[in-house]
N, C-alpha and C positions, 0 to 999 in steps of 0.2 A: 504494500500500500504506500502511496506517495504521501510524504509528510506535508502537512499544511503549514504555511508560513504566513503570519499576519502581515498585511500591508497597510495597516491603519495608523501606524505611528506618525507618518507624515501628515495625516489628516488632523490628528490632535495638535501637532505643532502648528499647522496652518490656522487652526482656530485661534490659537494664542496670537500669532503674528498678525492675523487679520483684525485684531482688536475686538473680537466678539466676546472675549472673556477677560475680565479683569482679575488678575491673580491675587488670591488672598494670602499667598505665601511666596517669599522671594524665590526666584529661579524655578517657577512652576514648570516650564517646558523641560528643564533638566531633571527635575525631581519627580515628574509624572511618568513612571515606568510602565511597561506593558502590563505588569501585574500590579494594578493600583492598590495601594493600601487604604488611605482615606484622604481625601482632598476636598477642601471647601473653596468654591469660587463664587464671586459676586458678579452678577450680571448688571451692567449699567442700566439706569432707568431708560425704558423705551427700547432696549435692545431686543433682538429677535431670539427669544429663549428657545424656540423650536429649532432654529438653525444651529445654535450653539450645541443643543443636545444631540442633534443629528451628527454634527462634526465630532463630538466626543465619543459617540457610539457607546455610551455607558448609561445605566439607569441612574437617575439623580432625583433627589427629593427637595422640595421647596421648604425652607424653614427660616423665618425671620429675615427675609430678603436675601438669603443666601441659598446656594444650591449645593447639596452634599452628594458627591459621587459615592456610589455604592461602597459600603463599609466592609473592607476585607482586613480590618486591623487585627483580627484573630490570627491571620497568617504571620504577622510580625511577631506575635507572642509565641508562636510555635517554632519560629526559625525557618530555615529554608524548606520550601515545600515544592514537590515536583510539579511540573507543568502538566505532565500526562499522568493521569490516575490509573493505576493498574487494578482494574476490576474485571471480573468475568461478565460476559453479556448477561443481561437480566433474564430471568425466567418469566415468560409472559403467561400469566394464569387467567387473564381476562380474555373475552372474545376478541379476536383480531380486529374486528370492525369497530371495537371500542378503544383499541390501542392506536391504530392509525386510521384516521377518518378522512375520506375523500370529500372535500368541501362541496364538490359539484353534485354529490348525491345525498348529502346530509341535510337534516333539518336544523334550523337555528338552535333548538334545544340540544341536539346531538353535539354540535360544535361547542356550545357553552359547557356541556357536560364533560367533554374532553379537556377543556381548559381548566375546569375545576377538579378534575380527577386527581386522586393522590398518586404518589409514585407507585410503580408496580412492584418495587421492593423497598424495604425500610431504609431510610436515609438516617444514619446514626451520627452524622457530623455535618457541619457546614463546609462547603467547598468554595474556593475563589472563583470569580467570574471566568478567569482564563482557564482554570481547570475544567469548568463546564464547557467553555468554547472548544477546547482541544481534546477532550476525552469522550469519544463516542459512547462507550459503555455507560458512562455516567449520564450523559444526556438521554440515552435510551431508557433510562428509568422513568422518564416522564412521557406520557402519551403525546401525540402530535396530530396536527391537522395539515394535510397536504392541500394547498390552495388550488383553486380551479383556474389558475393562470399559467400560461407557458409563454415562452419568448422565441422570437426568430433567432436564427444562428447569429451570434455575435452581438445581439441586442440586449439591452436592459430596459427598454421603453415599454410602458404599459399603455395599451389602447384604451379608449373610453369605455368600451364594453367590459374589458378586463377590470378596470377600476370599479365598475359597478358590482362586479362579482365579489369585491372585497367588503361590501356592505355587511354581509352576514358575519364575516370575521371580526369586523369592527364592533358589531353588536355584541358578539360573544365576549370580546375583550372588555368593552365598556361595562357590560353586566358584571363581569368579574371584579372590575375596579370599583364598582359601587359597593360590593361586598368587602373588598380590601383594597384601598387606594395604593398600597405598596406592592401589589403584585408586579412581577417582572416577566416579560414575554420575550423570547428569542425568535427573531425572524431570520431564517436560514436560507441562503441562496445556493443554487447548484447549477452545474452546466453538464452538457454531454461530453463525450470523450474526444471530440474533435478539437484541434487547436493545441497549443502548448500549455504546460502546467501553470506557468506564471500568468499568462493571459486569462486562462480559465478561472484562476483564483480571483484576479481582479474583477473579472466579469461577474462572477457569482456574488462578490461583495456588492457590486452595483445593483444587481437584481434584488438582493435583500433590501438594500437602501431604497430602491424605487418603491417597493411595497410599503416600507415603513413610512416614507414620506407621504404616500397616498393615504395611508391610514390616519396620519396626523392631519394633513391638510384638507382632505375631503370628508373625513368622518370623525374628526375631533378626538382621536385617540391621543392621550397625552404622550408626548415623545419621551418623557422621563421614565415611562414604564416599558420602553422598548429597547432591546439590544439587537444589533444586526451582526451577522457573521456569514461570510461566504466560505464554501467548502470545495469550490471547483468541481472537478470530476471524481472526487474521492468516493462518493456514495451514489452510484448509479442505480436508479430505480429499475431501469431496463438494462440488463447486462449485455451491452454492445459497445464496440469501439467506434461505431459509425455515428452519423448524425441521428439524433432521436429527440423528438419534441418533448416526450414525457420526462426526459432527464433535464430539460431546461426549465427548472421549476423553483418554487419557493415553498417552504413549510414554516409553521409557527407552533411553538410549544411554550407552556408556562414553565419557568425554571425557578420560581420562588422557593420551593422546598429544597432545591439543591444548594442554593446560596445561603439560605437561612438555617438549614439543618432541622433538627427535631422541633425547634420552636415554631416552624411554619405550620405544623399540624395543630398547634394550640390556638391559632387565630380564629 
């Protein structure tokens, strides 16, 4: 399997250099690593919070005029933590159609049900956001929704009819946020196996980003509750090395129980 390499560091630095974020700590760009610990940033009055959030690609919460990036401070207390978590694939004991839901065939209540479903195996500790990003067996402990949108080869653009198909996804996310405003959802982008690894990784990032932006701008999903990540051609839905529309896709899953650990179940 090809190793996934994040290409988002330059976007975070661009957010700082563009003046979208006023740093609350000196040397923010230098001190904000790929595995964020905890950082508070203050957005200037009238600034575009959703643009800043999209550029950061991290969940953030609003508090007293400041925005707090997801708190992974437990990682610092534990010392060095591996980026890739060594876990066996989860044992799926629920019906397959409740574990991976095809949004094009599902009812709104089905999608909401998947978003609110517990992990398929017990989560006995919190994990960092990057551990969730880069450890498939960990992510796979949460059910997911495969969106009813696909892309042309080499494209990340959503057509108007595809954007309309996101309405049911936004409804499910917003219902979940009414129950718990601190839920975090990962929007995952994928490509088929044509093209080179680096281009496919970048393309899949953009596909995830396009969906997240549409959810925010068209359906009022708060950007602070979304995380995006592209996986290139690593996880093909249809096992083929040729062009395949079904592999040019996006999926969404709730990851709150993974980053909050056992406390998530108490909410």
